[in-house]
C-alpha positions in Angstrom: 230.5 220.9 -99.9 230.2 221.0 -103.7 227.3 218.6 -103.7 225.5 220.6 -101.0 226.0 223.8 -103.1 224.7 222.1 -106.2 221.7 220.6 -104.4 220.9 224.0 -102.8 221.2 225.7 -106.2 218.6 223.3 -107.6 216.3 224.2 -104.7 216.9 227.9 -105.1 216.1 227.7 -108.8 212.9 225.9 -108.1 211.9 228.4 -105.4 213.1 231.3 -107.6 215.3 232.7 -104.9 217.4 235.1 -107.0 219.8 236.0 -104.2 220.6 232.4 -103.4 220.9 231.4 -107.1 223.4 234.3 -107.8 225.5 233.4 -104.7 225.6 229.7 -105.3 226.3 230.0 -109.0 229.2 232.4 -108.3 230.6 230.0 -105.6 230.4 227.0 -107.9 232.0 229.0 -110.8 234.9 230.0 -108.4 235.4 226.4 -107.5 235.4 225.3 -111.2 237.9 228.1 -112.0 240.2 226.9 -109.1 240.2 223.4 -110.5 241.3 224.6 -114.0 244.8 223.8 -115.1 246.8 227.0 -115.7 247.1 228.1 -119.3 250.2 227.1 -121.1 250.4 223.6 -119.6 250.2 220.9 -122.2 248.3 217.7 -121.9 250.4 214.8 -120.6 249.2 212.4 -123.3 250.0 214.2 -126.5 250.6 211.9 -129.4 252.2 212.6 -132.7 250.5 213.6 -135.8 252.1 213.8 -139.2 250.2 217.0 -140.1 250.5 219.1 -137.0 253.4 218.9 -134.6 252.4 218.2 -131.0 248.7 217.8 -131.9 246.5 215.7 -129.7 244.6 212.9 -131.4 242.3 210.2 -130.2 239.2 210.1 -128.1 239.5 212.6 -125.2 243.0 213.6 -126.1 242.2 217.3 -125.9 240.7 217.0 -122.4 242.8 218.7 -119.8 243.3 217.1 -116.4 241.7 219.1 -113.6 243.1 219.8 -110.2 241.5 217.9 -107.3 240.5 220.3 -104.5 240.3 219.3 -100.8 237.4 220.3 -98.5 239.8 222.9 -97.0 240.4 224.3 -100.5 236.6 224.5 -101.1 236.1 226.1 -97.8 238.8 228.7 -98.5 237.1 229.5 -101.9 233.7 230.0 -100.2 235.3 232.2 -97.5 236.9 234.4 -100.2 233.5 234.7 -101.9 232.0 235.9 -98.6 234.9 238.3 -98.0 234.6 239.8 -101.5 230.8 240.4 -101.1 231.2 241.9 -97.6 233.9 244.3 -98.8 231.9 245.2 -101.9 228.8 245.8 -99.7 230.8 248.1 -97.5 231.9 250.1 -100.5 228.4 250.3 -101.9 227.1 251.5 -98.6 229.8 254.2 -98.6 228.7 255.3 -102.0 225.0 255.4 -101.0 224.0 252.4 -103.0 222.1 250.7 -100.1 220.0 248.3 -102.2 223.2 246.8 -103.8 224.9 246.6 -100.4 221.9 244.8 -98.9 221.8 242.3 -101.9 225.5 241.6 -101.5 225.2 241.1 -97.7 222.3 238.7 -98.4 224.4 236.7 -100.8 227.3 236.6 -98.3 224.8 235.3 -95.7 223.7 232.5 -98.1 227.3 231.4 -98.6 228.2 231.9 -94.9 225.9 229.0 -94.0 228.4 226.6 -95.6 231.2 227.8 -93.4 229.6 226.9 -90.0 
């Protein structure tokens, strides 16, 4: 799914489809955030350093391991993105901001294609 999102983002950028670009970038960012290791966890390969206790040294020593997401995890993230946009569109509609509501519904429709 991630590869499809990235490929479609490239196509949307080329065609200057702002709605699709916004939706796809947001979904990819949400996936990247879900892969991040929670703050406060230390790298597993920390080596000693005589100047700073617990410092990481060596090539790639400061790189954090990322979580591996399944297709079900990716689907869940995209579903949440669609739900958030739909809920926000409903709220915007209630407040009389119809243009913003339409934009969010269009973004939700872009992401909804990946769920069917």
